[in-house]
C-alpha positions in Angstrom: 6.6 -23.8 5.3 6.0 -21.9 8.5 7.7 -18.8 7.1 5.0 -18.4 4.5 2.0 -19.1 6.7 2.1 -15.8 8.7 2.4 -13.6 5.5 -0.3 -15.7 3.8 -2.7 -15.2 6.6 -1.9 -11.5 6.9 -2.4 -11.1 3.1 -5.7 -12.9 3.1 -7.0 -10.9 6.0 -5.8 -7.7 4.4 -7.4 -8.6 1.1 -10.7 -9.6 2.8 -10.7 -6.2 4.7 -10.1 -4.3 1.4 -12.9 -6.2 -0.2 -15.4 -5.8 2.7 -14.6 -2.1 2.9 -15.1 -1.7 -0.9 -11.6 -0.3 -1.3 -11.4 -2.6 -4.3 -14.2 -0.7 -6.0 -12.6 2.1 -8.1 -15.9 4.0 -8.2 -16.1 4.0 -4.4 -12.5 5.2 -4.1 -12.9 7.9 -6.7 -16.1 9.1 -5.0 -14.1 9.5 -1.8 -11.2 11.2 -3.5 -13.5 13.7 -5.3 -13.7 16.1 -2.3 -15.4 18.9 -4.2 -17.9 16.6 -6.0 -16.6 18.0 -9.3 -16.6 14.8 -11.2 -19.5 12.9 -9.6 -21.6 15.6 -8.1 -21.4 14.1 -4.6 -18.5 13.3 -2.2 -18.6 9.9 -0.6 -16.9 10.2 2.9 -17.5 6.6 3.9 -13.9 5.5 3.2 -12.7 8.0 5.8 -14.3 5.7 8.4 -12.4 2.8 6.9 -9.2 4.7 7.2 -9.9 5.9 10.7 -10.6 2.3 11.7 -7.4 1.2 10.1 -5.4 3.8 12.0 -7.0 2.8 15.3 -6.2 -0.9 14.8 -2.6 0.0 13.6 -2.0 2.2 16.7 -3.2 -0.5 19.0 -1.2 -3.1 17.1 2.0 -1.1 17.4 1.5 -0.6 21.1 1.0 -4.3 21.6 3.8 -5.4 19.3 6.4 -3.1 20.8 5.8 -4.5 24.2 7.7 -7.6 22.9 11.4 -7.8 22.5 11.0 -9.2 18.9 8.1 -10.0 16.5 6.5 -13.4 16.7 7.8 -14.5 13.3 11.2 -12.7 13.0 14.3 -12.4 15.1 14.1 -8.6 15.4 12.0 -5.6 14.4 13.0 -3.9 11.2 12.2 -0.2 11.4 13.1 2.6 9.0 16.0 4.7 10.1 15.5 7.7 7.8 13.2 10.4 9.0 13.9 13.2 6.5 11.4 14.3 3.8 13.2 14.9 0.5 12.0 15.8 -3.0 12.2 12.1 -4.1 9.7 11.1 -1.3 7.4 14.0 -2.1 7.5 13.2 -5.8 6.8 9.5 -5.2 3.9 10.3 -3.0 2.5 12.7 -5.6 2.8 10.1 -8.4 1.2 7.5 -6.2 -1.7 9.9 -5.3 -2.2 11.0 -8.9 -2.2 7.4 -10.1 -4.7 6.4 -7.4 -6.9 9.3 -8.3 -6.8 8.5 -12.0 -7.2 4.8 -11.9 -9.1 4.3 -8.6 -6.6 1.6 -7.6 -3.5 1.5 -5.4 -1.3 -1.6 -5.1 -3.0 -3.4 -2.2 -6.6 -3.1 -3.6 -5.4 -3.8 -7.1 -3.8 -7.1 -6.1 -7.0 -8.0 -4.1 -9.1 -7.1 -7.2 -7.2 -9.6 -9.4 -9.6 -12.3 -7.9 -12.5 -10.6 -9.7 -10.8 -11.2 -13.1 -11.5 -7.7 -14.6 -9.3 -6.8 -17.5 -8.6 -3.2 -16.3 -7.2 -4.6 -13.0 -4.8 -6.9 -14.9 -3.7 -3.9 -17.0 -3.2 -1.8 -13.9 -1.2 -4.5 -12.1 1.0 -5.1 -15.2 1.7 -1.4 -15.5 2.5 -1.3 -11.8 4.9 -4.2 -12.0 6.5 -2.7 -15.1 7.0 0.6 -13.2 8.5 -1.3 -10.3 10.8 -3.2 -12.6 11.9 0.0 -14.3 12.7 1.6 -11.0 14.8 -1.4 -10.0 16.7 -1.3 -13.3 17.5 2.3 -12.7 19.2 1.3 -9.5 19.8 3.5 -6.4 20.4 7.2 -7.0 24.0 8.3 -6.9 25.3 9.0 -3.4 22.4 7.4 -1.6 23.2 4.5 0.7 20.8 1.6 0.2 19.0 0.5 3.3 16.0 -1.4 4.5 14.3 -4.7 3.5 14.3 -3.8 -0.2 18.1 -3.1 -0.2 18.7 -6.3 1.7 16.8 -8.3 -0.8 18.7 -6.7 -3.7 22.1 -7.6 -2.3 
């Protein structure tokens, strides 16, 4: 029971933050991503402040967390070991960005938006889950060593 409380509280806090900042509003997100004002006629820079605030909180959180020998709810920190940037990473980031720009949703805000019951959100989340499932069915690329939490879960 205790193992689910921390992630539940973190998820609820994250979802509340996304909702309060209007990151769950596709029109707001698309207004921010439309730098040149081509589609809407105006650029909405307000989400830049949300992102700057998130970066500040994250930087402070990491400083405080890494003063500890281990996280509060886990035996050890799990940090990525790979630091290289390859074509697969760049392609994935590009697909993510294009999808976010086209739909106005990315995974976190989409999941938080399910609470509003809009059909387009359910369609987006279903497509997202189908894409994740397809990726998992394809398996790891040849010659790549699986690592990290996702690989540990798959084993």
